[in-house]
N, C-alpha and C positions, 0 to 999 in steps of 0.2 A: 796546397803546400807553398805557393808562391808569395800567399799573404805571410805565413809563418816566416820564410827566408827573408822577406823585407823588412819584417820587424825585429828579428834576430841581427841584421846588418845595422839597423837604427840603433838597437841596443849596445853594440859593439862602438859604433860612432859615438854615442853618448857617453860610454864608459871612458872613451880615449880622451873626449874633452873635460870629463870631469877630472880626470888624472892630470890634465895637463892646465887646468885652469883653476883647480882648488889650491888654497895656500898650503905649501910644502908637501905637496901631492897626496894631500889628507884623505882623498877620496877613497883610495885603496888601503888605507891603514885597516889595521887587524879590528879595531874598535869600530870604524865607520862600516866595515863589510859586515860584521856581525849584527850591528843595527839595521842595517839595510835587509839581511836577510830575516831578522825578527819582523820587521813591518812588511815585508813580502808575504811571509808566511800569514800572519794574522788578515792580511787584507786580501791575500790570493784565495784563501778557502773559502770565504763567502762569495769572492767575486766568481770562482767556479758554478757556483749555485746561482748566481745572477745570470751567467752566461747560458746556463740551461733553460732558464725562464725566458730571456730573449730569443733564444733558438725557436721557440715555440710562438714569438710574436708578441708575448708579454712583456712585462716588466713590474718590478716591486719596489716602490718608494717607499716603503715602510720598515726596511733593514735596521737602519739606526735607530729608529724608535723601538724595535722589538729588542734590540742589544741592550738599551737602557732598561727596558722594563725586566728584562731576563737578570740583569747584573744586579738591581734594586731588588728583586727578590731572591736571589742568590746570596746577596749580603744579609739580608733580613733572616734567610734560613739558618746561615753559617754562623754568622756572628750574634745577632740578637736572640735567635731563638735555641742555638746551640745544637740544631740537628746533625745527624752522621752525615758526613760528605757525601757518601755515596748517594743516599736518598735525596740530598739537596740538590747534586749535580744533576741526578737522573731526571728529577722534576723539572729544572730549568730547561733542559734539552726536552723533554715532554711539552713544555709551554710553548717553545719556539715551533715546534713540529705542528702542536694544535692550532697556533696563528697561523702557520703556512697551509695547512689543512682547510681553515676557514676561508682563508682568500682565494684559494682555489675553488671551494664550493662556490662562493659569489660569481667568480667568473666564469665558470662553466656550467653552473645549475641554473643561477638566476640570470645568467646573461649580462652581467655588468662588465663594464670596461675595466680593463686592469689598472689603467693610470686612475680612475677614480677610485677604485677599491682600495689601492694601496697608498694613495693621498690622504683617503680617510683614515685609513690606518695609521699613518704617519703621525696624524694629529690624535687619534684616540689612544694608541698604546703609549705614545709621549705623556700625555695627559693622566691615564692610570697609572703609569710610573710614578709621576709626581704626588698623585692623590694617595695612592698606598705608603708611601716614604714620608708622608707630609712634608714633601718638597724638601727633604733634608738629605744631604750625601750620606751614602750607606757605605762604611769601608769594612775592611777584612781585618782591621789592626795586626796583631802578630801571628794572626793565623792559628791561633790555639785550638788543638783539635783537629786540624786539616791542613797542618804544615807540609805533610808528605805530597799532598796533591797539588798544593798552592807552588811548592818548589818544583814540581814535575812541569806544571804548564809554564812556569817562568825560566826553567833550567836551559840546560843544555846537554847535548850527548855529542863525542868526538869534536867538540869544539863549535858544533853547529847548533843553533838555538832549537829547542822542541817544537816550537811553532813552524819552523821550516821544515823538519822531518814529518810532521803531520800533514802540510802540504803536500808533500811528495805523494805520500800514503793515500791521501784523498785524490790528489790528481792521477793516480796510477788507477784506481778505482773508478773513478770518473771516465779515465779514457776507455776503460773495459766497456763500462756502461752506454757511453756514448759513440762510441767507435766500432764496437764489436758484439754488439747486442742487438736484438730485435726492437726491444725498447729505444734504441737509439734512433734505428731506423723510422720507427714510427714517430719519433719526436720531430726529426726533420720532416718528415710528410706533414705533419700536423702545421708546423711551422709554416712550410710553403704555401700550403693550401688546405686549410682545416676542412673545408665542405667536400673537397676531391677524397680526402684522406678517409672522412666519415663514409663516404658512399662506397669506398674501397673495403669497408669493413674494420677499420681501424677504431677503437675507441677513444676516440679524441679527446673526450670528457676525462677519463681516467688519466690518459696520457698526459694532459696538460696540468691536472690537478696534483700529478705524481711530482712534476717539475716543482711546484710550489711549495711540496712537502721536503723535498730533498734540499731546496733554498733553506728552509727552515731549519732543517737538522743542520746544514752547514754553518748558517747564521749562528746556531748555539754554540757550535764547536769555535767559532772566532769571538762570540761574545765573552765565553769563560776565557779566553786567552786575552782580550783586552780588559776584563774586570780584574784577573789577576796582575796584568803588566800595570795597569794604573794603580792598583790596591785600595781603590775607592771609586763610587760610582755616583756621580751627580745627576738625578733624573732630569733635569732641565739641560744639561749641556753633555752627557757622556753619548758618545758615538754620532753626535750630531752631523748630519750629512753624510754619513759614510756611505749609505745607498749609491750616493755620486760617484765615489770611488769605484765602487762595484761595476756600474754602468760604465765608467771611463774606461776601466781595465779590459771589460767584455768587448767594447766598441774598438778600442784599440788593438784587439788581439783578434780582429776580423768578424765578430757576431755583427749580423745586419739587423737595425731595428725593426725591419720589415719582416724578419724571421726566416727559419730555414737554413741558416747559415752560421758557421762557427766552429770551432775546434778547442779541445782543453789545451795543447800546446800554445795555441794562438792565445789564450785567456792567461795563461801563466806567464807568456812574455809581456803581455800588455800590463800584468800587475807589476812585473819587474820594471817596464818601462815607465809607468806612472810614479812608483817609488822613487826611482833614480832621479825622475825631474822633480820630485818632493826634495830628495836629498840634495840635489844641485841647488836649489832655491836657499836651502839653509846655509850650505857651506859656501857659497859665492857672495853670502850675505845680503841676498835679495829680500826686501821685506817680505814677512810671512804672510801679511795681509794680501799678497797677490797669489796666494795659494789657491783660491778657489777661481783667479782669473787663469791660471795655469790649467785647471781642470775643466774649465768652461772650454777653453781654445783648444784642448785635446779633444774633448768630445764633439766639438763643431767641425774640427779638423778630419776626424773619424767619419762622420756620418757625412760629410762632404765628399771624401775620398769614395766611399761607398755609392754615393748618388751618381758621381762622375762615371765609374765603373757601370752602374747600371744603366745610366744614357748610352754608354760607348758599345756596350754589348750586342744591342740589335743591330747596330751600324756593321760590326765586324761579321756577323752571322749572315747579315744581307750580302755583303762583300764577297763572302765564301761561296 
């Protein structure tokens, strides 16, 4: 809980700085807060799935490419083929779940490294997206025949974006799953020491594979939100490097890349912190080309803090 409290304090400090430094205090304007909540919702949902995978000691670098493939396929089914939207949306979600299950299979059954599996996925899924679309942008036009579902994902309720409401629902379910279920305890055990967990009778293969499947599902939800938000999907650039946002949010939120550590609340705070930093870059007129520099610095600082804590812990125990 100390990590989450520290991140929350940092969030408050950043918000205060944003209000003080932004032109005409625009940071807390209604339009900017609405946009911030929208972005946090879209990025936060799949960041929760990324955090789940990181807790197992894994990583997924293919998230952005999966979103690009899903978006292209969804656009083709809805706009080009005119399929009913329930079928198109369901199939796009199943596609992401299947890709997550495939990653989990290669990692747990074939014993390949998560980094290698998902790095290949990053390249392969993006390539497939470009191939099936003939490298053409797939748009949703005027959403004829699926205007209702498009407006739902792009809309708001009680003045709050639908994306943020979905994040709240997903976060609540993930909190129960991770912190109040046997599955969550097994997940942490597999992340801390997979061999010890397996010798204790835990089916670590199934547990770790499930984490990638859950990430696939949450990537699908975020992917639909992003697709309707942009209203068009370029197979070569859509969701490019979004996996870095997920990793950064999870690491900022207290997830250790060594596995076995992390919390839902921390990941949500991490997503907020990352989007506030991005928002401040825009409001303060800092060149947008520095966005990736900000992300890189954030991930580096998060890993550095985690390493310093790890190095300090044995000394504290020895002193005790």
